[in-house]
N, C-alpha and C positions, 0 to 999 in steps of 0.2 A: 351389236349396237344396243345400248340401253335406252330407256325412256328419256333420259336427259339429253340425248344426242339429237333428238328430233326438234326442229324449230318450227312448230306449227303443223298444219295438215299437209300431206303429200300433194304434189302437183296434180291437178285434175286431168289426168291423162288416161284414167281407167274407164272401162265401160260401166255405166250406171245400171245396176241390177234392180232398181226400184220397182220396175214393172213386172218383175218375176212373180208368178202366182205363188201364194203361200199354201203349204199343206197344213199349217197350224190353225189356231182358232180364229185368227183375225188377219186377213190378207193385208199386206203392206200397202197396196194401192188404196184400199178402203180407209186405212188408218191415215194415210197421207191426205186424202180428200177431206176427212173429218177435221184434221188439224188446220188445213188451209181455210176452212170456214170459220175458224176461231178469230177473235179480235187479235190482230197482229201488233197492236200498239202497246199491249200490256201482257205481262207474263200470266199465264193461266194459274188459278189457285190450286195447284195440284195437291198441296198438302191437306187441303180440306175436302178433297174428293175421296169417296170410298166405293169405287165401282167393284163389280165382281172380278175375280182373278180368271183370266182367260188362257193361261198357259204360256208355253215357250214357243215363239214363232221364229226363233233363230236370230235374234238381235244380239249384237255383241260390240264392245268397244275395246280395242287392243291397247296395249301399254303406250303405244305411240300416238294415241288419239284417233286412230282410224276406226270408223264405224263399219260394221259388217251386217249383212242380212243373208242368212242361210249360207254362210261361208264366203260370200262375195262382197268385196268392198263397195260401199256406197260412195261414189265419186263426186256427186253434186253437193257442193258445200251448202247451198240454200236448203236442200232437203235435210242435211245433217243438222243445220241450225234449227230447222223446224222441229225435228224430233227432240233436240236438246232442250227446247222450251217446256216439254212435258215430261222430262226425266225427273224421277224422284228416288231418293234413297231413304228406305224405311229404317226404323230403329234397329232392326236385326242385321243391317248392313247390306241387304239385298237392294238391287236397283230395278226400277220398273219404268216403262212408258205408261202414262196414266191419262185417260180421258174421262169424261163424266160417265161413260158407259162400259169401259173395259180397262183392264190392267194386264200388261204382258211383261215377261221377264226381259232384262237386259243383262248379259254377262259382262262385267267390267273387270279387266285384268289388273288395273291399278286405280288411278283416279279417272273419272269420266272426261275431264277436261285437261288441257295444258295451258299454262300461263306462258305466252310466247313473247310478250312485250311488257316493258315496265317504264314508267315515268317517275322521276324523283322530284318532288316539290319541297322547297325549304331545306332545312338542315337541323341537326340536333334533335331535341325533343319536339320541335315544330315540324319535323320531316313528315312527309306523306308519300307513300308508295301507291301508285295506281297501276294495276295490271290489266292487260287485255288477253282474253283467252282465244283459243283456236276457233271458237264459234262466236267470237266478237262480243262476249260479255265484258263489261268494264267494271272492275272491282277496286274500290277504294279500301285499302287495307287499314284496319283499325280494330277497336274493341269488338265491333259487330261482325267484322270480316277478318278474323285473325289469321296470322301466319304461324305455321308450326313446322318444326324440323324433326323428322323421324329418322331413326337409324336405317341405313341402307343395307339390307341383308347381303352378306358375303364380301362387302368392301370395307366396312368400318367407317364409311362416310355418312353423310346426311342427305336426306331428300326433303326439300321444302314443299309445303302445300299451303295454298291460300283458300279460305272458304269463299265460295261463290254465292250460294244461296241455299237455304234449307240445310241439308247435311251434305250437299254436293261440293266437292273440292276440285281445285285445279293443281296439278303437279307443276311446279316451277321448273322450266327447262334448265339444263346444265349451264348454259351461257349466262342466264340471269342469276343462277345460284352463285356463280363466280362474282358477279357484280355485288350481290348481297354480302358475300364474304369480305370484299374489299371495303365496303362501307361500314362493316361491323365495328361497334364500340362496346366499352364495358359500362355496366350500370353500377349503382352504389354497392351492390353485393359482389361485384367483380365478375359477373356473368357476361359473356360475349354474346352480342345480339344486335338487333336493329330496331330503330324507332319508326313508328308510323301511326299517324292519327292519334297521337298522345299516348300510345301504348308501347311497351317494350316487349319484344319477342325474342327470347333467348335461344341461342343455338345449342340446345342441350338435348 
């Protein structure tokens, strides 16, 4: 099963391993407590923070959007959403959880988020695509939140990604990709693609 076949996070039927003690530099429970003390109404300014690097504590995000801690899935969606708010991708492509006092690795298999729902407003050049991610970010696709289509290795197909914030992207699920293909039109240059927010995003 590929990443496009997953429609959001798996059902919350697994045991939450959040309380498991860490053998790394920063226990997960301590990180969770610190994050819960942050302002929940605004996204933290993670791109402006420059804390010391504290190593790898076993955080990972699978291609289907599942978050793991030391090999065990984190089943509680509120906890995953909490961590997603302090996720950052640096210019070298590495992902980190970042707080004002520490930075720890996150191994990301593909994109850190999945775009699991899409609303279509308007049509033609006035069309706007609005995506919801598996951690409930709402993304209005346009020049500042572009959509890109990357070759899918081994299939010859395309994988669409939408920018969520910073350098963090969401992989558009296969069902939504089919919807994008159905609404695709040609621009003046004869390229096939979709309009959103006044910008044209070619499927090349």
